[in-house]
C-alpha positions in Angstrom: -3.2 -31.9 -32.8 -0.7 -32.1 -29.9 -1.5 -31.4 -26.3 1.4 -29.0 -26.2 -0.4 -26.7 -28.7 3.0 -25.6 -30.2 3.0 -24.6 -33.8 6.1 -23.7 -35.7 6.7 -20.1 -36.0 3.6 -19.2 -33.8 4.0 -16.9 -30.8 2.4 -18.1 -27.5 -1.2 -16.6 -26.9 -1.2 -13.0 -25.8 -2.4 -12.4 -22.2 -4.5 -9.6 -23.5 -6.8 -11.8 -25.5 -9.8 -13.2 -23.6 -9.8 -16.7 -25.1 -7.1 -17.6 -27.5 -7.4 -21.3 -26.6 -9.4 -22.4 -29.7 -6.7 -21.2 -32.0 -4.2 -23.4 -30.1 -6.3 -26.4 -30.3 -7.1 -26.4 -26.7 -10.9 -26.2 -27.1 -10.6 -30.0 -27.0 -10.0 -29.9 -23.4 -12.8 -27.5 -22.2 -14.2 -28.5 -18.9 -17.6 -27.2 -19.4 -20.0 -30.3 -19.5 -23.5 -29.4 -20.5 -24.5 -33.0 -19.7 -24.1 -32.4 -16.0 -26.8 -30.7 -14.0 -26.2 -27.2 -12.6 -25.9 -28.7 -9.1 -23.2 -31.3 -10.3 -21.1 -28.5 -11.9 -21.5 -26.2 -8.9 -21.2 -28.2 -5.7 -17.4 -28.7 -6.2 -16.9 -25.0 -6.3 -19.0 -24.6 -3.0 -17.3 -27.4 -1.2 -13.8 -26.0 -2.0 -14.3 -22.3 -1.4 -16.7 -22.1 1.4 -14.3 -23.1 4.2 -13.0 -19.5 3.9 -16.0 -18.7 6.1 -14.0 -20.0 8.9 -11.2 -17.5 8.2 -13.7 -14.6 8.4 -15.3 -15.9 11.6 -12.2 -17.2 13.6 -10.1 -14.3 12.7 -12.8 -11.6 13.3 -14.0 -13.0 16.6 -10.9 -12.8 18.3 -11.4 -8.8 18.2 -14.6 -9.3 20.3 -12.8 -11.8 22.6 -9.9 -9.4 23.0 -12.4 -6.7 24.0 -14.1 -9.1 26.5 -10.6 -10.2 28.1 -9.7 -6.5 28.5 -13.0 -6.0 30.4 -12.6 -9.2 32.5 -8.9 -9.0 33.5 -8.1 -5.3 33.1 -4.5 -4.4 33.3 -3.4 -7.9 34.1 -4.2 -8.5 30.4 -3.6 -5.1 28.7 -0.1 -4.8 30.2 1.0 -8.3 29.0 2.2 -9.4 25.5 -0.8 -11.7 25.4 -3.0 -8.8 24.2 -1.1 -8.5 21.0 -0.2 -12.3 20.8 -3.7 -13.7 21.1 -4.9 -11.3 18.4 -2.0 -11.7 15.9 -0.6 -15.1 16.4 -3.2 -16.8 14.2 -1.7 -14.9 11.2 1.6 -16.4 11.9 0.1 -19.9 12.0 -1.9 -19.1 8.8 1.4 -18.3 6.9 2.9 -21.6 8.0 -0.2 -23.4 6.8 -0.3 -21.6 3.5 3.2 -22.5 2.7 2.8 -26.0 3.8 -0.5 -26.8 2.3 0.5 -25.0 -0.9 3.3 -27.5 -1.4 1.1 -30.4 -0.5 -1.7 -29.5 -2.7 0.5 -29.3 -5.8 2.8 -32.3 -5.1 0.1 -34.6 -3.5 -3.5 -33.8 -3.6 -5.9 -30.9 -3.7 -8.6 -32.9 -1.9 -6.6 -34.3 0.9 -4.8 -31.1 1.7 -8.3 -29.7 2.0 -9.4 -32.5 4.3 -6.4 -32.1 6.5 -6.8 -28.4 6.9 -10.7 -28.9 7.7 -9.8 -31.5 10.5 -7.3 -29.0 12.0 -9.8 -26.2 12.1 -12.3 -28.4 13.9 -9.8 -29.6 16.5 -8.1 -26.4 17.5 -11.2 -24.3 17.2 -12.6 -26.6 20.0 -9.4 -26.4 22.0 -9.3 -22.7 21.9 -12.7 -22.6 23.5 -11.5 -24.7 26.3 -8.1 -23.1 26.9 -7.1 -23.4 30.5 -4.0 -22.6 32.7 -2.5 -24.9 35.3 -4.2 -24.2 38.6 -6.5 -21.8 36.9 -3.7 -19.2 36.3 -4.5 -16.3 34.1 -0.9 -16.5 32.5 -1.2 -20.2 31.8 -4.7 -19.8 30.2 -3.4 -17.0 27.9 -0.4 -18.9 26.9 -2.7 -22.0 26.0 -5.1 -19.8 23.9 -2.0 -18.4 22.2 -0.8 -21.8 21.3 -4.1 -23.2 20.2 -4.8 -20.0 18.1 -1.3 -20.5 16.3 -2.2 -24.1 15.3 -5.7 -23.1 14.4 -4.1 -20.6 12.0 -2.3 -23.5 10.3 -5.7 -25.0 9.5 -6.9 -21.6 8.2 -3.8 -21.3 6.0 -4.6 -24.7 4.4 -7.9 -23.2 3.2 -6.2 -20.9 0.8 -4.0 -23.0 -1.5 -6.0 -26.1 -1.3 -9.6 -24.7 -1.1 -9.3 -21.5 -3.1 -7.2 -23.0 -5.9 -9.4 -26.1 -6.2 -12.3 -23.7 -6.3 -10.8 -21.7 -9.1 -10.1 -24.8 -11.1 -13.7 -26.2 -10.5 -15.1 -23.0 -12.0 -14.0 -24.1 -15.4 -17.0 -26.4 -15.6 -19.3 -23.5 -15.1 -20.8 -21.3 -17.8 -18.4 -18.6 -19.3 -19.2 -15.2 -18.2 -20.3 -16.5 -14.6 -17.1 -18.0 -13.4 -15.5 -15.0 -11.6 -18.7 -14.3 -9.6 -19.0 -17.8 -8.5 -15.4 -18.1 -7.2 -15.8 -14.8 -5.4 -19.2 -15.8 -3.8 -17.7 -19.0 -2.3 -14.3 -17.4 -1.3 -14.3 -13.7 -0.3 -18.1 -13.4 0.2 -17.7 -16.2 2.7 -15.0 -14.5 4.5 -17.2 -11.4 4.9 -20.2 -13.6 5.9 -17.9 -14.9 8.7 -16.8 -11.5 9.7 -20.4 -10.4 10.3 -21.1 -13.4 12.4 -17.9 -12.9 14.3 -19.5 -9.8 15.9 -23.1 -10.8 15.7 -22.7 -14.0 17.7 -20.9 -12.4 20.6 -23.5 -9.6 20.6 -26.3 -12.3 20.9 -24.3 -14.3 23.5 -23.9 -11.1 25.7 -27.6 -10.6 25.6 -28.4 -14.0 26.4 -25.7 -14.6 29.1 -25.4 -11.0 30.4 -22.2 -9.2 31.2 -22.0 -11.0 34.4 -21.1 -14.2 32.6 -18.5 -13.0 30.0 -16.3 -15.9 30.5 -18.8 -18.1 29.1 -19.4 -15.6 26.3 -15.9 -15.6 25.0 -15.5 -19.5 25.2 -18.8 -20.1 23.3 -17.8 -17.4 20.7 -14.6 -19.4 20.0 -16.3 -22.7 20.2 -19.0 -22.0 17.7 -16.1 -21.8 15.2 -16.2 -25.6 15.1 -19.5 -25.5 13.2 -18.6 -24.1 9.7 -15.8 -26.6 8.9 -17.8 -29.5 10.4 -20.6 -28.7 8.1 -18.3 -29.0 5.0 -16.8 -32.3 6.0 -19.1 -34.7 4.2 -19.2 -32.6 0.9 -15.3 -32.5 0.9 -15.1 -36.1 1.4 -17.1 -36.6 -1.8 -14.8 -34.4 -3.9 -12.6 -35.6 -6.7 -9.4 -33.9 -7.9 -10.2 -31.0 -10.3 -9.8 -32.1 -14.0 -7.2 -29.2 -14.5 -5.1 -30.7 -11.7 -5.2 -34.3 -13.2 -4.1 -32.9 -16.5 -1.3 -30.5 -15.5 0.1 -31.6 -12.2 3.9 -32.2 -11.9 3.6 -34.4 -8.7 5.2 -37.4 -10.7 8.2 -35.5 -11.8 10.6 -32.9 -10.5 9.4 -29.2 -10.8 11.9 -27.1 -12.8 12.0 -24.3 -10.3 14.5 -22.0 -12.2 12.2 -22.0 -15.2 9.1 -21.4 -12.9 10.8 -18.5 -11.2 12.1 -16.9 -14.6 8.6 -17.2 -16.0 6.5 -15.9 -12.9 8.7 -14.0 -10.5 7.7 -10.5 -11.4 4.0 -11.3 -11.6 4.1 -13.1 -8.3 5.9 -10.2 -6.6 3.3 -7.7 -7.8 0.2 -9.9 -6.7 1.9 -10.5 -3.3 2.7 -6.8 -2.6 -1.0 -5.9 -3.5 -2.3 -8.7 -1.2 0.3 -7.5 1.6 -1.1 -4.0 1.5 -4.8 -4.9 1.3 -4.5 -7.4 4.4 -2.3 -4.7 6.3 -5.5 -2.5 6.4 -8.4 -4.8 6.1 -7.6 -7.2 8.9 -6.3 -4.5 11.2 -9.4 -2.3 10.7 -11.6 -5.3 11.2 -10.0 -6.4 14.6 -9.8 -2.8 16.1 -13.2 -1.6 14.8 -15.0 -2.7 17.9 -12.5 -0.8 20.1 -12.8 2.4 18.1 -16.5 2.2 18.3 -16.3 1.7 22.1 -14.1 4.8 22.4 -16.5 6.9 20.3 -19.5 5.6 22.3 -18.0 6.1 25.7 -17.2 3.9 28.7 -20.9 3.9 29.8 -22.1 2.0 26.7 -23.2 -1.6 27.1 -20.9 -4.3 25.5 -23.7 -5.7 23.3 -24.3 -2.3 21.9 -20.7 -1.9 21.0 -20.7 -5.2 19.4 -23.9 -4.4 17.6 -22.4 -1.3 16.0 -19.5 -3.5 15.0 -21.8 -5.8 13.3 -23.3 -3.0 11.4 -19.9 -2.0 10.3 -19.0 -5.5 9.1 -22.3 -5.7 7.3 -21.0 -3.1 4.9 -18.4 -5.7 3.5 -21.2 -7.7 1.9 -22.7 -5.2 -0.6 -19.3 -4.3 -1.9 -18.2 -7.9 -2.1 -21.4 -9.2 -3.7 -21.7 -6.4 -6.2 -18.0 -6.7 -6.9 -18.5 -10.3 -7.8 -20.8 -9.4 -10.7 -18.5 -6.5 -11.7 -15.6 -8.7 -11.9 -17.3 -10.7 -14.6 -18.4 -7.7 -16.5 -15.3 -5.6 -16.6 -12.7 -8.0 -15.5 -10.6 -8.5 -12.1 -7.7 -6.2 -13.0 -9.9 -3.2 -13.8 -12.3 -3.9 -11.0 -9.3 -4.0 -8.5 -7.7 -0.8 -9.4 -10.9 1.4 -10.0 -12.4 0.4 -6.4 -9.1 0.5 -4.5 -8.4 4.0 -6.0 -11.9 5.0 -4.7 -11.3 3.4 -1.4 -8.2 5.5 -0.9 -10.0 8.7 -1.7 -12.9 7.8 0.8 -10.2 7.1 3.4 -8.5 10.5 3.0 -12.1 12.0 3.2 -12.7 10.1 6.5 -9.3 11.1 8.1 -10.1 14.8 7.2 -13.6 14.5 9.0 -12.5 12.3 11.9 -12.6 15.1 14.2 -16.2 15.6 13.7 -17.1 11.8 13.3 -15.5 10.8 16.6 -18.3 12.1 18.8 -21.0 9.8 20.4 -23.7 11.9 18.7 -22.1 11.2 15.3 -21.4 7.6 15.6 -24.0 6.7 12.9 -22.1 9.1 10.5 -18.7 7.3 11.4 -20.2 3.9 10.7 -21.7 4.8 7.3 -18.5 6.4 6.0 -16.3 3.8 7.5 -18.6 1.1 6.0 -18.4 2.7 2.5 -14.6 2.6 3.0 -14.6 -1.1 3.7 -17.3 -1.9 1.0 -15.0 -0.3 -1.6 -12.2 -2.3 -0.4 -14.1 -5.6 -0.9 -15.3 -4.8 -4.3 -11.7 -4.0 -5.4 -8.9 -6.1 -3.7 -11.1 -8.1 -1.4 -12.8 -9.7 -4.2 -10.3 -9.9 -6.9 -6.8 -10.4 -5.4 -7.5 -14.0 -4.6 -9.0 -14.4 -8.1 -6.0 -12.8 -9.7 -3.6 -15.0 -7.6 -5.5 -18.4 -8.5 -5.7 -17.5 -12.2 -2.4 -15.9 -13.2 -0.2 -19.0 -13.0 -0.2 -22.5 -14.4 -2.0 -25.3 -12.7 1.2 -27.2 -12.0 2.5 -24.6 -9.5 -0.9 -22.8 -8.7 -1.1 -24.1 -5.1 2.5 -22.8 -4.3 2.1 -19.6 -6.3 -1.1 -18.7 -4.5 0.3 -19.9 -1.1 3.2 -17.3 -1.5 1.0 -14.4 -2.5 -1.6 -15.3 0.3 1.1 -15.7 2.9 2.5 -12.2 2.0 -1.2 -11.0 2.7 -1.2 -12.6 6.0 2.2 -11.3 6.9 0.7 -7.8 6.0 -2.3 -8.5 8.3 0.2 -9.6 11.1 2.4 -6.5 10.7 -0.7 -4.3 10.7 -2.2 -5.6 13.8 1.0 -4.8 15.6 1.7 -1.4 13.9 -1.9 0.1 14.1 -1.6 0.4 18.0 1.8 2.0 17.6 0.8 4.4 15.0 -2.2 5.5 17.3 0.1 5.7 20.4 2.6 7.7 18.7 0.2 10.2 17.2 0.1 13.7 18.7 -2.2 13.5 21.6 -2.1 9.7 22.0 -4.3 6.8 20.8 -7.5 8.3 22.0 -7.0 11.6 20.4 -8.4 12.8 16.9 -4.9 12.3 15.4 -4.8 8.8 16.9 -7.9 8.0 14.8 -6.8 9.9 11.8 -3.3 8.5 11.2 -4.4 4.8 10.4 -6.6 6.1 7.8 -3.9 8.4 6.2 -1.5 5.4 6.2 -4.1 3.0 4.8 -5.4 5.4 2.1 -1.9 6.2 0.8 -1.3 2.4 0.4 -4.7 2.1 -1.4 -3.4 4.6 -4.1 -0.1 2.7 -4.4 -2.0 -0.6 -5.0 -4.1 1.0 -7.6 -1.1 2.0 -9.5 0.4 -1.4 -9.2 -2.7 -3.1 -10.5 -3.1 -0.7 -13.4 0.5 -0.8 -14.6 1.6 -4.3 -13.6 -1.1 -6.9 -13.5 -2.1 -8.8 -16.8 -5.8 -9.0 -18.3 -7.6 -11.8 -16.8 -10.4 -13.5 -18.8 -12.9 -16.3 -18.4 -10.5 -18.8 -19.9 -7.2 -17.5 -18.2 -6.5 -20.6 -16.3 -6.4 -22.8 -19.5 -4.6 -20.0 -21.3 -1.9 -20.0 -18.7 -1.4 -23.7 -19.0 -1.0 -23.3 -22.6 1.6 -20.6 -22.3 3.5 -22.4 -19.5 3.7 -25.7 -21.5 5.0 -23.7 -24.5 7.6 -22.0 -22.3 8.8 -25.2 -20.8 9.1 -26.8 -24.2 11.1 -24.0 -25.6 13.6 -24.5 -22.8 13.9 -28.2 -23.6 11.7 -29.5 -20.7 9.5 -32.6 -21.6 5.9 -31.7 -20.9 4.9 -35.3 -21.5 5.7 -35.9 -17.9 3.0 -33.8 -16.6 -0.3 -35.1 -15.5 -1.5 -37.7 -12.9 -0.6 -41.3 -13.6 -4.2 -42.0 -14.4 -4.1 -39.2 -17.0 -0.8 -40.3 -18.5 -2.0 -44.0 -18.8 -5.3 -43.2 -20.4 -3.5 -40.8 -22.9 -0.9 -43.6 -23.8 -3.7 -46.1 -24.3 -5.6 -43.9 -26.6 -2.5 -42.9 -28.6 -1.9 -46.6 -29.2 -5.4 -47.2 -30.3 -5.3 -44.2 -32.6 -2.1 -45.4 -34.0 -3.5 -48.7 -34.9 -6.4 -47.2 -36.6 -4.1 -45.8 -39.3 -4.3 -42.3 -40.7 -2.9 -39.0 -39.1 -2.0 -39.8 -35.6 -3.4 -37.5 -32.9 -2.1 -37.2 -29.4 -5.3 -37.2 -27.4 -6.2 -35.6 -24.3 -8.1 -36.9 -21.2 -11.8 -36.9 -21.9 -13.8 -35.0 -19.2 
């Protein structure tokens, strides 16, 4: 039984099958280890994925900070480029971090890429809170805040290819039928929990400090972003490299990029486009939700009350995300994605049509509920499943970079959305504060939802519980069919162990079996 699992005259496993691995002899490398306790099998998944809480909090809280800075500095802030830069620059840093750490996580180490991104988050979250301009100037302070937010984004970006990919690979040790939900619980649900706290924390701080001390509020709101990555530091120090990574990595050989591109380019393009569309709407709506609610409630509404309604809006993310985690295991990520994003588009068109009624202070509760349902459906669909799709539809050897490119396209979508949403509103008939100014973003977003549903339905492959290992089987077979030696894959420790066992088995006589690493 060879590790390559190639048989003469046998076609590679079909992606429509849920677990063709046993047929190809790959059952010998199953990662599920019943001898380990549930905690021993679960904590690597938690440690790898939960860092995305920082993404939800640090990206979300800037919306509230933006509102506070407008109230503090008025036109000196709103008429400067800083209003857009402070809000959107993190996305640019995130793209840089995703691409850089995607390469590092594949070619060096999942663990140490993750540790580096954690330390960057801690450092620059603290520096953002202490942003200061020379001589106390407003322009200098905003320039410093913009710079720290860009560098913070690099750390956030590292959480995607290093953390999420290692989280997906670690779920291989969990019970089949539960793997998707645990991945989602410690990736997308963490982002959503961070988003809720990104409005709840400023609300509580405004109540404590009052609106007479808003400078303290916005600095504390940013500074508390240090806590989530700091709380994970010890667990991440204890991490080992995922077993799939040890067995499949190409870090000790040259990656055959032309073969990789021929095998995965179309799938990567589809996943990237869906992620672009999702983040284009999701992050833009998240950042500007507080401002919309403030417009609906009126100028006389207290700041804490505006943040409170924003917290309620963000709370709608969680039911969809948590329910979607279980649904993803029951019906599969692809089906869950296209069903729920289609429903989200329908609700978005409904909301656009009713916006003239909902944008009244007396109807703010109706606005929040319908808008919340819109967000919840998005989380149950692409929110939960696009990261899962990106982490399980490529081979382990290039998963970090594959995931990084798809996630970077998502952040580019978020970056574009935060710039375009105000432009869409300002160019609407009647201006940004008119009914059309509120409707048009929903028309745009809902149309893109329906397009995403079509892409997922027609272009994405089936994703089962064993897809990670299935992809490794197919990728190895493809490389071998093109004459590339897959014996060079694996960490040095794995290669040495395989060579030693091969020698021992050869001396024992009988049929020689090329063994695999025992896990």
